[in-house]
C-alpha distance (Angstrom), angle and dihedral (degrees) to the residues before:
residue distance angle dihedral
M1 . . .
R2 3.80 . .
G3 3.69 92.4 .
S4 3.76 93.6 55.3
R5 3.87 90.7 52.3
L6 3.77 90.2 50.1
A7 3.85 89.1 49.6
K8 3.81 90.0 52.1
V9 3.80 91.0 51.9
I10 3.86 92.5 48.2
E11 3.83 91.5 47.4
A12 3.85 92.0 49.4
K13 3.76 91.4 50.5
R14 3.80 92.1 47.8
E15 3.78 91.6 51.9
D16 3.90 92.9 41.1
R17 3.81 91.9 -119.2
R18 3.81 129.2 140.9
L19 3.75 113.4 -78.8
P20 3.81 115.7 -106.4
E21 3.87 115.7 -97.9
V22 3.77 115.2 -97.6
A23 3.78 121.1 -147.6
E24 3.84 113.2 -119.9
P25 3.79 113.8 -116.3
A26 3.79 112.7 -108.9
E27 3.77 111.3 -106.7
H28 3.76 114.2 -106.2
A29 3.75 110.3 -136.5
G30 3.76 96.3 -169.4
E31 3.75 130.6 154.4
V32 3.83 115.9 -88.2
L33 3.81 112.0 -129.6
D34 3.78 129.4 -156.6
L35 3.79 98.2 -132.1
M36 3.82 95.3 -170.4
A37 3.81 91.3 52.5
A38 3.82 90.3 49.0
L39 3.80 91.4 47.6
R40 3.84 91.8 49.7
E41 3.73 91.3 48.4
S42 3.79 92.4 48.6
V43 3.83 92.7 49.5
S44 3.76 91.2 47.2
K45 3.81 91.7 52.2
A46 3.78 92.4 46.3
K47 3.84 91.5 51.0
T48 3.81 92.6 46.9
A49 3.80 89.3 50.0
R50 3.82 90.5 52.1
G51 3.79 90.1 47.5
E52 3.78 95.2 -115.5
G53 3.77 93.3 135.8
D54 3.81 128.9 -137.1
V55 3.80 117.4 -4.3
R56 3.79 91.7 -138.0
E57 3.84 89.8 57.3
S58 3.78 90.1 60.3
E59 3.82 90.4 48.7
K60 3.79 88.7 55.4
T61 3.79 91.1 50.1
Q62 3.84 90.6 49.7
A63 3.83 89.7 50.0
K64 3.78 90.6 53.0
K65 3.86 90.9 50.8
T66 3.75 90.4 50.5
A67 3.81 92.8 48.3
R68 3.88 90.3 55.9
K69 3.74 94.4 64.9
P70 3.79 112.0 105.1
A71 3.81 118.1 -119.3
R72 3.69 115.7 -96.5
K73 3.88 114.3 -110.1
P74 3.80 115.4 -123.7
R75 3.78 116.6 -111.4
S76 3.80 116.6 -104.8
A77 3.82 115.9 -126.6
């Protein structure tokens, strides 16, 4: 069906006619989701199900690991 509509538009342009009317898409009044919140909740549930504990606890552990890295010495010229 889409191909025939495209063909009509092409034909109208070739013959310098008005383009065929296009039906406006119906507005979708769906629910807006916060994807990051949904992802965090999903990850938290998965970790709890695996017995990994609180997500924030693992973030603290990661922060400690990052803090242990020695500072990089500047290059001499």
